[in-house]
N, C-alpha and C positions, 0 to 999 in steps of 0.2 A: 505493499499500499504506499509504499515510500514517505513520502512526508505528511502524510493522512493518516499512518498507524496511530494506534492507541497511545504508544509509550511517548513516542514525539508531541501528541496532543497532550499528555499530561505535563513533559518537562517545559510544553510552551505555558500550561496554566498557572505551573510552579512559577515559572518566570514572572509572571505577572504578577503574582501575589508579592514576588520579591522587589519587583518594581515598587508595588505601592508602598512596600514598607521603606525603601529607599527614600521617597519620595517625603514620605512621614519625618523620616529622621532628618534628611536633608534639610527642611523647613529648622527644626530645633537647632540644628547647628548654625544657621545664618540668621535667626530671629533677633532683636535687639531687647526684647521686653522680657522680665523673669517669667510673668505669668504664661510666655511661650515657651522660651527654651529652659525653665528651670520646671514648671508644673506640668506642663504639655498640656495646655487647656485649648486644644485644636485638634482638627482629625483631617484626613486627606483621603481621597479615594479616587479610582479609575472606574469609567462608565463606560459603556460600549456605546454605538455611534447613536443608538436610540433613547442613552441615558440612564441604560439598565444597570446599576450597581454588581460591579465585579469585586473588588476587592475593596479593602477601607483600611488602613493604618489609623487604630483610634486612641487618642490617651483619654479622652473623656466619653462616658458612656452616652453621656446626654446629646451627643452627635453622632449616634448610631444608627445610620440610614439615613444621614439629612442628608450627607452628599447627591445621591441620585435625585429628590425631587428638585434641592437646587439646580442641577442640570439641566433638568426637564423644564424648568421656567424659562431659561436662558434658550433654549432652545425652541420652544413656543412664542416668545416672545420675537425670535429676532430670525430664526430659520434657518437651516443649515445651507441653503443655498448662497446667504450674504457673507457668511464668515469665512476669512480667510486666514491662512497659516501664518500664527505670532499672536493673534485675536488673544485677549485678556477680558473677560466682562465679570464685575464687581455687583455684590449683590448681597443686603443686610436686611431687606424687607422684614420684620417677624409675621408680617400677613400671609406671606407668598411660599412656596414650596421651600423645606428647607430653613425656614425662619425660627429664629429662636428671640433675642433681643438685639436692639443695634451694635450694642461690642462686639459680637460675633460676625465678622466680615470674612464673606466668603469672595472666593473667585472660581472661575471658570476656564477651562483652554481645551478648544479642540483639539485634534489630534491628527493632522494628515500625511498621509502617505501615497505618493504616488498621485496628489493633486485631490484625492478622497478622504473624507472623515471616517476613519477607522476606530478611533475610542473619542474619549472625552476624560480631563482629569480636573478636579475639584478639590480645595481643601478653604478650610473654615475655621477662623482663629481669632481668641479674642484678641482686642486691641485696647492699651491702658486707656485710650481714650478717643472718642469721636464727637468731641461736643456735648450740648445741650445745659442744662442747668447747673450739674454737678460737676465736680471733679473727678473724672474717672469714667462718665457717663455711666453712673449707677447710682441710683437713688431710691429710696424707699418712700417717698412721697411725690413723686410726680402721678399726675393725674391725666395725663393724655402725651401719646407718642412723641409730639413734637419737643416736648420736654428733657427728652432723652437722648438727645443728639441727632446726628446724619442722617438720613434712612435714603437708602440708593435701593430703588427697585427695578434693579438689572440696568446697569450702563457697561459701556463701551471703556475701560481703561485703560488698555494697550490696543493700538490697530495696526494691524501688519507687523509688529514688531517693536514701534514707537508708542512710547508713552504719549496718553491725550493729555500734555501739560495744563488745558483749561481748565479740567476735572481737577487735576491733582492740585491746582493752583487753590481750587475753591475748597477739596477736602483739607489741606495742611493749613489755610487759614483760618481754619474753624475749629479745630483740634489743640489742646493745650501742651503736649509733649509732640510736637512734629517731628524730632530727630529721631526719636524712637519711633514711631509709628511710620517714619519714613523706610527707617531699615527693614521694620518687620514686613513692610506693604512689597520692599524687594526680596525678602526674604521669599516670603510667596509665591512671589514671579518665577524666582529663580528655581523653587523646586518643582515648579508648573512645568518649567523648560527644561529639567531634569527628565523628568516621566515622558515627555512629548519626546525625547532624543532616545531614551530607552527603548521604549515601543517601537520607533523607528528602527533602530539597530534590530528589534525583535524581527518586525516583518522583514527587514533586508537579508535575514539570516535564513528565516523559515518559510519566508513566503505571508502575502498578506493574507490569503485562503485559509492557511492554517492556523495563523495568529485569530482570525474571526471563528473558526470551529473551536479553537480552544476556549474562546469566551463562551460560546454557547455551552462546550460540556462543562465549564465550571459554574455557570448558572444552575443548569439541570442537574449537578450533582449536589447543590446546596438544596434546590427543591426534594431529590429524591432523599435525600437524608432526612430531612424535615419532617414528608410525608410520612416515610417509614415510622418514625420515631411518634408522629400523631397517631396513627394507627395502634400503638401501643396502649395509650393514654387511656384511663378511664372516661367514659362519657357522661355528661350530667350537665347541670347547670348550677353556677355558683355566686351566691352575691355578698356583697359587703361594702361598708360605708365607711370615711373617715371625715373627718373636720380639721381641713387647715386651722391655724391659730386666728386669724381673723383677716381681715380686708386692710388693714392699716387704720381703720376707725372702729374697732371694737366688735364689728360683727364677722361672726364665725361662717366660715365658707365651708360648704359641703361638697365631697366629692363621693360618688356612688357609682359603683360597677356592676354587671351580669356578666359575668362570662362563659360561655357557653362551648363544651368543645364536644365535636362530632367526628366521627372519623375522618372528614377531609377538610375541617376547617375549626380554626380557633378566633371566637368570637369575644372580642370585648367592648361592652355597650355602655356607653358611660351618659345615659340619656336619665335624667334626673338630677344631674350635679348642679351647683349654682349659676345663675346668669353672671356674666363675666363683671367685675367690680371696677370701683374707680380708683384703686391704688394698683401697683404693677407686678401684681402677683397672676396674671393672667397668662395665658399661654396659648400659642397658637398652634392649629391641627399636627403640623407638621414635628412640632417637638412633643406632642401628648403622644404622637405615635413611637417617636423616638423611646419614651417612657415605657409605653406598651413592650415593644421591642426586646427591652433589656430585660423584664419578667418572664417576655417569651422565649427568649433565648436559654434563660437558667433552666426553664425545664425540658426544652427541645434535645441541647446539646449546649454548653458553654464552650467548648472547644471547637464549635464548625465556626469556618470562617465566614465573616458575614457578606453575604450579597444578596440581590434581591431575590435570587431562587428559593433562601431561607424561608424568606416571608411571603411567597405567594400564597400561602395557607393564612395567614392571618389578616383578620378585618377589625378595624377600630371604626367605633361609631361615636359622634359625638354632635349634641347641639349648636348649630351657629349661635353665636352671640353667649355663649356658656363661656364659665371661665376656663375651660379645657378647648374652646375653638372660639376665639374671640374675633371681636370686629373691630376694623380702624375707627376710630383713634384709639383705643383704648392700650392703655399704657403697659410695656411687659420688661419691665427692667429686671425685675427678680422671678421672670417667670418658671425658672429651675424649682422654685416653692411647690405650684401646682404641676408640673409634669412628673417630679420626683414623688407627689401623694397619688398620683396615677397610677405610679408602678408599686408603689406600697399598696395600695386598697388592692390590685390584685394579687400580690402576694399576699394580704393577710385573709383573702377568700380562698388563695389554694394552697396557702402551708398545712392546712390540715392534710391535704389529698396528695401533695408530692411534699411528706417528710423529708424524703431523701436530697430534696434539692433546695427547699425553702425552709428556713428556720424561723426563729424568733423576728421582732421588728428591730431597727437598729436606727441610728443618729437620723436619718432621712435628709435631712438640710443641707446644704452647701455651705451653711454658716460662713456666709461672705462676709469679708470684715475689706474695706475701703477706706486707706487712712491717708492725709495728706499734710501737708505745710512744707514749711525751712528745714534741708538739712543743717546740721549745728555746728559743722566744720565749714561747709562751702557755702551756707546760705541758699544754695538753688532748691527749685522746688523738688521733691519726692512725692511719690506716690504709691503705697500698697492694697493691692488689687489678690488678694487669695483665697483659698476657702480652707476651714477648719476640718480637723480630723477630729474621731468622736468613735465610741464605743459600736461593735455589729452585735447583733442577736447571739445568742447561741443555738446550735442546731444538733440533732439526735446524732449523739456520740461526739460531742464537740462543743467545748466552751467559744465563747462567740471571740471576733478578734477586736483587739485594743487598738484605739487612736489612729484608725483607719479613716479614709475619706468615702462621704456617703456615696452609695449607689451610681448617683448621676456625675461622679467623679470619675468614678474607675481607674483607670492605669494612670492618673497624676500623682505629684509629688509636692512636697510643702517646699518651702525655700529655707534653706540652711538658716541657722540662728547667726552663724557668722556673717554669712553673705547680706542677711537684711539688716544687722547693726552696723554694715561697711555703707551699703547703700541708701539706708533710709536714716531719717531723723530722730531713730528711735532705740531706748535698750529693752532688751527680754529679761524683765526680772526673773521670769519663769515660763518654763515648759515642760510640764509633767502630766502623769496619767491623774484623773479625775476619779478617787477611788472611795466613792459613796457607798460601794455594797450593793448596789440596786442590782436588780435582774437576778435574784435567786432561783436555782434551778436545780436539777439533777445534773444540770450543764449552765453553767454560769453565763449571763450577760458578759461582754467585752466592757473597761473602762474607753470613758471617753479621755478628753484631754484637758489641761487649763493652761493658755498661754494668757501672760500678762505684756503688756508694750508701754513704755514709760515715754513719754513725751519729753523731748530734748529740749524743745524750742517750746516758746508763745506760740497762741494761734491755730493749733493744729486740728483737723476736722476729723471726724469717724463715724462711719455709714455703717450697719450691720442690719441682716437679716438672718437670724437666727428662726427657723420654723423648729415644729415641736419643741413648743414653748411652755403649750397649755397642757397638750397631752402627750403622755410618755410612752416611750418605744413598747410594744409592747408584748406581753410573754406568751409562748404558745405551749400546748401540749400539758399545760398545769402550772407552768412556769409563771414569776410574779414578772410584773412589769419591770421596767427600766427606769431612766428618771428624764431629765430636762435638758435642753440647750438654752442657754442666757448670755449675758454680759453684764456687768457693772461697772460703773466709774469711781476710782479710788481717786480722790484728789489730795493734792500735796499737802492741806490742813487737816485729815486723816479722816473727813467726810465722806461717805458713800452712797451712791446715785445709783438705783436699779435695784432689782435685776432688771433688764428686758430684753424683747426679744426680737425688737425693732426699733430703730432710730435713723435720723437723716442729721447729718453733720452736726456731731454734738462737740462743742468746744472743748479741746483740751491743751490746758499751759504746762510751761515746763513742769516738770516732776508729775505731774498728772499723770494717771494709769488708767487702761482698760483692761476688765479681767475676764478673759471669753472664756468660759465652761463650756465644756459638750456632754453629751449624755450617756451613761452606761445603756449598753442594750439590753434588749428583754432576755429572761433565763428560759429555758427547755425543760421542761417536765417537773416534776414533783420536788420541792426540794430536800425531802427529807428521805427522798433515794441516792442522794448525793454520796460518794464513799466517804466516810469520816477523814479519813488522812488526805483527802484531796480539799476538806475543809480546815483542817489543819494546815494545809499548804499554802491555801487563800489566807489564812489568818496571818501566816508567817511573813508571807509576803503582801502585807497590808491591805488586800482587796477588801477585805471584812474587818469587822471589829467582834471582838468576844460575846459582845449581846447578841449582834447580827447570827453568829456560831449559833450561839442557842436558840433562838427566836424562830430564825428562818429555817436552818439544817437539822435542829434538834440535836446538835451536838457540843459538851462541854469540851474547851481545848484549856490542858494547863498552859498557863502563860511562860512558863520555865521552862519546861521540858516539851513543851506542844504534844504531849500525850492525851488522848481523845477516847471520850466517854460518849457513847450515843445515850440519847435519853429517852427513857420509854414513852 
């Protein structure tokens, strides 16, 4: 069969996946902002010439499957016949395919070979600033999208390899950190060009038809694997509801889901969830689908490569104008709260059904912290935009993970203390585990984290969105609930303000601190069934107190010898 034999097709298929990885890590090597090159708050992917996702290099799980709908929007708007080699399109509209919030800037590039489009490459990254009412283009008090920054509903940034200077001038005249964002922009473009060249090399080596056949094989294999797993699943209908802490004005926001699993389809129906609200916790349909895909892949097969074939059996239903499918100009700066709540609600509904795949509730929120001010040495402005790690729920046979990012962040990283203290006008007084002993169970919920940032100059501003502030991480299979996320302000004069779950631009002067605390995850199973020696180990390591050992686990531990006695 020559170059069309199965072995060759699989070699090319794996090469496409490798190209996707190279595009992903190439961007990290060239970006200028720590939120990108340290935290990996971005994603990249390769799609077919029709816009079907082939492979995605992903840091943030919240971006799962968002590259393809972004590419499809560009194809629909411009048409493939109008595109030329070297074109790059810009899109960050939260109401369009692939949309999240304005800070997540997407780029799309068609890949030509022998004069024809053979693929598309896209990436999406969190820029440090895209204008708007607040530094970092992140705010918890915006009432409409126009306050959140510049919105691009699909425009041509690079035409035939040449930068659209007029558009670039408008862009960089309206953002607060143009040097860093210029570097991020060119890093994004250069990583797309790397993928363009690699796909061209692959076509030159194996032939265009072989590469296209391998693309089809990659998607078909994803569909076959997902549908085979779906046929093995229990069939039925399961429902759950969650309440987001509030809409920024003290009102609870309801998330409701009905999950239906049949032989051929997995349906997540969010009908009945709250209408969109006047604060920026709304999300568009694309990012709702991303949240559902995280839960879907968790039980289908977390090890599967991400492509559109995997998701062909998945259907997501939401009501237009709801908090999960908002209409413009609803604000979406904190879209991730409702996106991750959608994932958590499915998780909660299916945890009893899939105990080998889904454990108890975790920290849920990104617990995003934004801090800005003047650097204490250089006097130059600095900007911190970062997530906060927390506790994960326990599962059958395993204690919860400690100090990890939420399910929406996925394979992202924290900014190291040494780097943060060098780049930013702060000192980090504490970075430790939050050992409150909550989440008791046969398997214990993982501890959250504590971070304390001390301002080293006057007039610094802190904004935070810490969901799961009123409702704790839920326990499963008889395990106890975990705890809450919150932050509080410790002023230099010794007074304390808080705790809070949400704030916008709180003023910190020199010596003032913000103390950020994330929750312990939910426990799994009856705490009285936890092995006494494990309870003693928990006490020795400071996860629980002697009182908690006795009350929650029914175990008395000698504080000197750590000998244990089980209470009747």
